[in-house]
SENU-53250 format. One record per residue (C-alpha): residue in one letter; x, y, z. Coordinates in pm, 1 decimal, always signed. Layout:
// SENU-53250
   residu         px         py         pz
        A          X          Y          Z
...
END
This chain:
// SENU-53250
   residu         px         py         pz
        X   -10622.4    -2736.4    +3683.7
        X   -10637.4    -3063.1    +3508.8
        X   -10978.1    -3222.7    +3527.1
        X   -10971.6    -3469.1    +3240.7
        X   -11069.4    -3832.8    +3273.8
        X   -10963.2    -3880.4    +3636.4
        X   -11167.6    -4198.3    +3653.0
        X   -10954.7    -4347.7    +3372.4
        X   -10643.6    -4331.5    +3588.3
        X   -10701.2    -4661.1    +3770.2
        X   -10367.9    -4837.3    +3755.8
        X   -10335.6    -5148.1    +3540.2
        X   -10074.0    -5181.4    +3776.1
        X    -8424.2    -5228.0    +4063.7
        X    -8108.3    -5299.1    +3948.3
        X    -8244.5    -5535.1    +4221.5
        X    -7968.1    -5691.5    +4429.1
        X    -8042.5    -6021.8    +4605.8
        X    -7853.4    -5904.4    +4914.4
        X    -8069.4    -5593.8    +4955.6
        X    -8353.8    -5633.1    +5200.1
        X    -8606.3    -5353.5    +5178.6
        X    -8683.5    -5171.8    +5500.2
        X    -9030.7    -5076.6    +5379.0
        X    -9295.4    -5233.7    +5597.6
        X    -9578.3    -5374.1    +5389.5
        X    -9904.7    -5192.1    +5436.9
        X   -10157.9    -5449.1    +5560.3
        X   -10397.9    -5557.8    +5288.6
        X   -10682.6    -5458.8    +5519.0
        X   -10598.1    -5088.7    +5488.4
        X   -10472.6    -4854.9    +5214.4
        X   -10139.2    -4672.4    +5245.9
        X   -10133.5    -4338.5    +5425.7
        X    -9965.2    -4093.7    +5189.1
        X    -9796.5    -3756.2    +5243.6
        X    -9732.6    -3528.4    +4943.5
        X    -9476.9    -3251.0    +4995.3
        X    -9468.5    -2940.0    +4776.1
        X    -9830.0    -3019.9    +4708.8
        X    -9943.3    -2687.7    +4561.9
        X    -9719.2    -2709.3    +4256.5
        X    -9808.5    -2835.7    +3909.1
        X    -9834.3    -3203.2    +4004.3
        X    -9934.7    -3208.0    +4370.6
        X   -10302.7    -3113.4    +4362.3
        X   -10388.3    -3345.0    +4074.8
        X   -10176.2    -3624.5    +4217.8
        X   -10371.5    -3593.4    +4542.7
        X   -10700.6    -3616.0    +4352.7
        X   -10586.7    -3931.0    +4174.9
        X   -10455.4    -4100.0    +4488.9
        X   -10768.8    -4006.1    +4683.7
        X   -10980.5    -4167.3    +4412.6
        X   -10781.7    -4487.1    +4473.2
        X   -10721.5    -4486.2    +4849.4
        X   -10978.0    -4250.2    +5002.6
        X   -10960.6    -3880.2    +5074.5
        X   -10856.1    -3919.5    +5438.1
        X   -10552.1    -4130.7    +5343.7
        X   -10381.8    -3870.1    +5122.9
        X   -10242.6    -3560.6    +5293.9
        X   -10139.7    -3266.7    +5079.6
        X    -9878.4    -3032.4    +5228.5
        X    -9686.5    -2716.1    +5145.1
        X    -9576.0    -2388.0    +5303.8
        X    -9828.8    -2184.9    +5102.2
        X   -10180.5    -2087.8    +5207.4
        X   -10418.3    -2315.8    +5013.6
        X   -10729.3    -2214.1    +4826.4
        X   -11072.4    -2306.0    +4953.9
        X   -11101.5    -2563.1    +4674.5
        X   -10788.1    -2740.1    +4798.0
        X   -10920.5    -2749.6    +5153.2
        X   -11253.2    -2888.5    +5037.9
        X   -11087.4    -3168.3    +4839.8
        X   -10915.4    -3336.0    +5134.4
        X   -10661.8    -3302.3    +5418.3
        X   -10406.1    -3022.9    +5388.0
        X   -10131.5    -2934.9    +5637.6
        X    -9832.6    -2703.8    +5665.1
        X    -9503.6    -2887.5    +5611.5
        X    -9160.8    -2729.8    +5566.9
        X    -8919.6    -2982.2    +5414.2
        X    -8627.3    -2800.1    +5576.6
        X    -8775.3    -2866.1    +5923.2
        X    -8677.2    -3226.0    +5995.4
        X    -8841.2    -3244.7    +6338.5
        X    -9162.3    -3103.6    +6196.6
        X    -9159.3    -3375.3    +5929.9
        X    -9098.6    -3640.6    +6194.6
        X    -9400.6    -3518.5    +6387.0
        X    -9621.1    -3542.5    +6078.5
        X    -9505.7    -3895.5    +5990.7
        X    -9558.8    -4019.9    +6346.3
        X    -9889.2    -3846.3    +6414.5
        X   -10041.0    -3929.5    +6076.3
        X    -9890.8    -4282.2    +6053.7
        X    -9749.2    -4216.5    +5706.0
        X    -9653.6    -4512.3    +5481.2
        X    -9569.7    -4344.9    +5148.8
        X    -9397.8    -4009.8    +5092.6
        X    -9424.8    -3835.6    +4754.2
        X    -9174.1    -3552.1    +4742.3
        X    -9259.2    -3278.1    +4491.9
        X    -9090.8    -2981.7    +4663.9
        X    -8836.7    -2828.0    +4425.3
        X    -8735.2    -2511.1    +4245.5
        X    -8760.3    -2573.0    +3869.4
        X    -8487.9    -2513.0    +3610.5
        X    -8532.8    -2149.1    +3509.7
        X    -8628.9    -2033.1    +3861.5
        X    -8340.2    -2224.4    +4018.5
        X    -8086.7    -2047.2    +3798.5
        X    -8212.4    -1714.0    +3932.6
        X    -8162.7    -1815.8    +4297.2
        X    -7898.6    -2085.9    +4328.8
        X    -7859.4    -2072.6    +4710.4
        X    -8231.7    -2123.5    +4759.9
        X    -8231.8    -2405.3    +4502.4
        X    -7952.0    -2577.2    +4695.7
        X    -8150.0    -2554.9    +5018.7
        X    -8481.9    -2670.1    +4875.6
        X    -8361.9    -2922.2    +4615.9
        X    -8064.2    -3073.0    +4800.1
        X    -8108.3    -3017.6    +5173.8
        X    -8478.3    -3090.6    +5138.3
        X    -8404.7    -3422.7    +4966.8
        X    -8158.4    -3513.3    +5243.0
        X    -8433.1    -3458.8    +5497.3
        X    -8701.5    -3665.3    +5327.2
        X    -8461.3    -3949.8    +5239.3
        X    -8341.5    -3973.7    +5598.4
        X    -8701.2    -3947.1    +5718.9
        X    -8804.1    -4233.8    +5491.6
        X    -8513.1    -4445.2    +5617.3
        X    -8595.0    -4374.5    +5981.1
        X    -8964.3    -4459.7    +5949.6
        X    -8938.2    -4726.9    +5678.2
        X    -9144.2    -4535.4    +5422.4
        X    -9178.2    -4599.9    +5051.2
        X    -9055.7    -4273.8    +4897.5
        X    -9099.5    -4127.3    +4549.7
        X    -8877.3    -3841.9    +4428.7
        X    -8930.4    -3720.9    +4069.9
        X    -8633.9    -3652.1    +3845.8
        X    -8624.6    -3491.5    +3504.6
        X    -8479.7    -3467.6    +3154.8
        X    -8282.0    -3182.7    +3313.7
        X    -8068.4    -3443.9    +3492.7
        X    -7881.5    -3485.2    +3163.6
        X    -7632.7    -3244.8    +3009.3
        X    -7458.0    -3149.2    +2684.7
        X    -7228.1    -3454.1    +2703.1
        X    -7524.7    -3695.1    +2718.5
        X    -7652.0    -3866.1    +2402.8
        X    -7961.6    -3668.1    +2304.7
        X    -8147.4    -3882.8    +2051.4
        X    -8222.9    -4115.4    +2210.3
        X    -8115.9    -4067.5    +2573.3
        X    -8093.6    -4410.5    +2742.5
        X    -8171.4    -4485.2    +3105.1
        X    -7804.8    -4522.3    +3204.1
        X    -7555.3    -4286.2    +3042.4
        X    -7331.9    -3990.4    +3124.3
        X    -7534.4    -3706.2    +3281.2
        X    -7328.7    -3399.6    +3384.6
        X    -7608.8    -3135.9    +3384.7
        X    -7525.7    -2764.6    +3385.2
        X    -7815.2    -2622.4    +3584.7
        X    -7853.1    -2636.2    +3961.9
        X    -8190.8    -2801.8    +3904.2
        X    -8029.0    -3080.1    +3704.1
        X    -7738.5    -3116.0    +3947.2
        X    -7980.8    -3145.3    +4237.7
        X    -8182.4    -3411.9    +4056.9
        X    -7873.6    -3623.1    +3981.3
        X    -7787.8    -3588.2    +4347.6
        X    -8137.0    -3706.4    +4445.9
        X    -8110.3    -4008.3    +4216.2
        X    -7772.0    -4109.4    +4355.0
        X    -7846.9    -4052.8    +4723.2
        X    -8170.9    -4247.8    +4685.1
        X    -7993.8    -4538.4    +4515.8
        X    -7724.2    -4528.4    +4784.0
        X    -7983.8    -4550.2    +5062.5
        X    -8148.7    -4839.2    +4878.0
        X    -7824.3    -5036.1    +4855.6
        X    -7690.7    -4934.2    +5198.9
        X    -8007.5    -4939.3    +5408.9
        X    -8272.8    -5113.6    +5199.5
        X    -8475.9    -4793.6    +5155.9
        X    -8769.5    -4841.1    +4917.8
        X    -8666.9    -4546.0    +4700.0
        X    -8841.2    -4492.1    +4364.8
        X    -8771.9    -4224.4    +4106.3
        X    -8903.5    -4143.4    +3758.7
        X    -8729.8    -3904.2    +3522.4
        X    -9018.2    -3704.7    +3377.7
        X    -9001.2    -3509.2    +3052.1
        X    -9181.1    -3176.7    +3016.2
        X    -9522.9    -3225.9    +3178.8
        X    -9811.5    -3050.1    +3004.4
        X   -10117.4    -2943.9    +3202.4
        X   -10358.1    -2651.7    +3189.2
        X   -10215.8    -2499.5    +3508.1
        X   -10036.7    -2170.5    +3436.3
        X    -9658.8    -2201.3    +3377.8
        X    -9442.7    -2249.4    +3686.9
        X    -9086.6    -2162.1    +3583.2
        X    -8967.6    -2460.5    +3382.1
        X    -8783.1    -2454.5    +3050.0
        X    -9052.8    -2667.1    +2884.2
        X    -9330.2    -2435.1    +3003.8
        X    -9364.5    -2274.7    +2660.5
        X    -9578.5    -2578.5    +2576.6
        X    -9825.9    -2467.8    +2844.4
        X    -9802.0    -2090.9    +2799.2
        X    -9875.4    -2109.9    +2426.5
        X   -10224.2    -2248.7    +2492.8
        X   -10312.5    -1973.8    +2740.6
        X   -10179.7    -1694.3    +2517.8
        X   -10320.3    -1836.8    +2193.8
        X   -10670.6    -1878.9    +2332.3
        X   -10667.8    -1537.5    +2502.6
        X   -10487.7    -1321.2    +2249.9
        X   -10424.8    -1525.6    +1934.8
        X   -10048.9    -1472.2    +1958.6
        X    -9746.5    -1591.5    +2152.6
        X    -9376.2    -1510.8    +2176.3
        X    -9176.8    -1829.5    +2228.7
        X    -8844.9    -1820.0    +2416.1
        X    -8708.9    -2128.3    +2233.2
        X    -8614.7    -2176.3    +1868.3
        X    -8891.7    -2329.1    +1654.5
        X    -8685.4    -2645.5    +1593.6
        X    -8606.1    -2719.3    +1962.2
        X    -8712.5    -3079.8    +2013.4
        X    -8782.6    -3194.2    +2370.8
        X    -8957.7    -3496.4    +2528.9
        X    -9304.3    -3427.8    +2670.8
        X    -9606.2    -3596.8    +2827.0
        X    -9960.7    -3501.5    +2923.1
        X   -10024.2    -3478.4    +3296.5
        X   -10267.0    -3770.1    +3298.7
        X    -9995.4    -4000.5    +3163.2
        X    -9745.9    -3854.6    +3410.5
        X    -9960.9    -3922.1    +3715.8
        X   -10067.9    -4264.0    +3594.0
        X    -9700.4    -4354.5    +3551.2
        X    -9634.0    -4243.3    +3907.8
        X    -9922.1    -4449.8    +4046.9
        X    -9834.0    -4762.7    +3849.2
        X    -9469.4    -4731.3    +3951.0
        X    -9554.3    -4689.3    +4320.1
        X    -9776.5    -4997.0    +4302.1
        X    -9526.8    -5209.4    +4110.0
        X    -9392.1    -5507.7    +4309.8
        X    -9027.3    -5466.4    +4401.3
        X    -8934.1    -5790.5    +4233.1
        X    -9031.5    -5636.4    +3896.4
        X    -8804.3    -5334.5    +3936.5
        X    -8457.8    -5386.9    +3792.3
        X    -8348.4    -5035.7    +3891.9
        X    -8461.9    -4752.8    +4119.0
        X    -8462.7    -4473.7    +3856.2
        X    -8647.9    -4495.9    +3523.7
        X    -8699.0    -4270.4    +3222.4
        X    -9064.0    -4227.4    +3122.1
        X    -9204.5    -4031.4    +2829.4
        X    -9484.5    -4016.8    +2575.0
        X    -9372.0    -3803.4    +2278.9
        X    -9116.1    -3552.3    +2153.3
        X    -9201.8    -3237.2    +1958.7
        X    -9076.2    -2891.0    +1868.8
        X    -9249.9    -2554.2    +1924.4
        X    -9308.7    -2540.5    +1550.4
        X    -9483.7    -2879.6    +1549.3
        X    -9698.2    -2786.5    +1849.7
        X    -9801.0    -2455.4    +1692.0
        X    -9896.3    -2636.1    +1371.7
        X   -10138.6    -2859.4    +1565.3
        X   -10272.5    -2571.4    +1775.5
        X   -10336.7    -2361.2    +1463.8
        X   -10617.4    -2598.8    +1371.1
        X   -10802.3    -2470.8    +1680.1
        X   -10677.6    -2109.9    +1656.2
        X   -10658.8    -2048.0    +1277.8
        X   -10506.6    -1697.5    +1294.4
        X   -10249.4    -1781.5    +1562.2
        X    -9934.0    -1572.2    +1526.1
        X    -9618.5    -1701.4    +1697.9
        X    -9280.8    -1529.4    +1701.4
        X    -8956.7    -1680.1    +1829.0
        X    -8714.8    -1487.4    +2051.1
        X    -8479.1    -1736.8    +2219.8
        X    -8351.4    -1630.0    +2561.1
        X    -8131.0    -1787.5    +2829.7
        X    -8361.3    -2091.3    +2845.0
        X    -8248.1    -2192.1    +2495.6
        X    -7904.4    -2296.4    +2621.9
        X    -8072.5    -2509.4    +2889.8
        X    -8294.9    -2680.1    +2633.7
        X    -7996.9    -2739.2    +2403.5
        X    -7830.4    -2947.2    +2675.5
        X    -8133.3    -3170.7    +2734.3
        X    -8251.4    -3489.9    +2561.8
        X    -8442.8    -3460.6    +2236.7
        X    -8587.9    -3811.0    +2252.5
        X    -8615.8    -4010.4    +2576.0
        X    -8561.5    -4388.1    +2573.9
        X    -8803.0    -4536.3    +2829.7
        X    -8781.3    -4895.1    +2709.4
        X    -8666.8    -5014.9    +3054.8
        X    -8989.6    -4890.3    +3214.9
        X    -9197.9    -5045.9    +2938.0
        X    -9019.0    -5378.0    +2984.6
        X    -8997.4    -5397.7    +3365.3
        X    -9333.8    -5265.0    +3484.8
        X    -9522.7    -5239.5    +3156.5
        X    -9543.5    -4861.8    +3127.3
        X    -9755.4    -4745.8    +2830.5
        X    -9846.4    -4387.4    +2747.7
        X   -10195.9    -4296.7    +2630.0
        X   -10166.3    -3946.2    +2484.4
        X    -9987.6    -3843.1    +2164.7
        X    -9950.2    -3486.9    +2034.4
        X   -10295.1    -3476.2    +1869.6
        X   -10468.2    -3596.7    +2188.8
        X   -10267.2    -3355.6    +2401.4
        X   -10361.2    -3051.9    +2193.3
        X   -10731.0    -3144.8    +2185.7
        X   -10748.5    -3190.4    +2562.6
        X   -10541.4    -2881.5    +2642.6
        X   -10752.9    -2654.1    +2424.2
        X   -11071.4    -2780.3    +2586.1
        X   -10929.9    -2766.3    +2939.4
        X   -10777.3    -2418.1    +2916.3
        X   -11088.8    -2281.4    +2744.5
        X   -11333.4    -2427.6    +2996.4
        X   -11137.8    -2380.4    +3318.3
        X   -10955.5    -2054.2    +3255.5
        X   -11078.9    -1849.1    +2958.8
        X   -11451.0    -1906.6    +3015.9
        X   -11414.7    -1860.2    +3392.1
        X   -11227.6    -1532.1    +3345.6
        X   -11482.2    -1407.2    +3094.4
        X   -11763.2    -1495.3    +3335.1
        X   -11593.0    -1305.5    +3616.9
        X   -11547.6     -998.7    +3399.2
        X   -11911.7    -1007.9    +3296.3
        X   -12012.6    -1032.7    +3662.3
        X   -11799.7     -728.0    +3750.1
        X   -11961.1     -517.5    +3477.0
        X   -12317.5     -591.6    +3584.8
END
């Protein structure tokens, strides 16, 4: 659980066609937007809710999922059950809660999706259909994240521009390209206020959740617990990354950005690119006897089809995106966060059990 510098995340803040008239109804200045987050118990949802609640008030941000929440989640603010495959259930939530913004995090990630393609199709494609149609029907501003996984082996990899050939070869990537295109179509056809950011690997202290870039999270947990780690990618595998604070700040700034500033509906955003070898070198300064071995598995072929360096110059130009964390900052914060919120907590629990 990321707990770093939440107070610092106050926001400093298409190809836009003149004939497109957005359906989104402006939220009156007298009240903040009412926000629903789907798939809220994943890597981004809980911390996104904390950030948005710090900006708009706890009661105006509703976290949802199909999983039983922890007591800490319940204590932090409103939480409800929401199944993205149940369209009528979603309608009921939007009407009863008077939702203005929908942030759609529900998805099966790359490695998990490859293990269960039919489920990935239902969650990642049918689920997107539901929330896009819901947003159109109720004139919501909707955010759907995309990914470096939306690109494929035919895409330029260093750098990968905002508009280029994609052709991904995972169901996760295919579903994200689909989400980008259906969202843009609804924007041009119906005036839907659709917004999408292609995120790189997002690094937080939460335990890994099934993504190809998750080695960059797992290595901190294993290094600080055991002093060793077996990496499933080659040491020279370069991928774009960003720290979770930058990720969520980008989301907030993008959602707040005036439509007239947006020249497109889908933007690349990133902060840095590094290899496992480069990350281990930085981490070794905190764990001097760290031993890492490399045993590439099926995730290597996925990584080899993804961008090495992400070009996010469009986002920096149009809505003034700027990252804060580089690799040195990321490692310092991750070591402190994992140590304080996982290792020390676990050690305290073990000591309690032995008393």
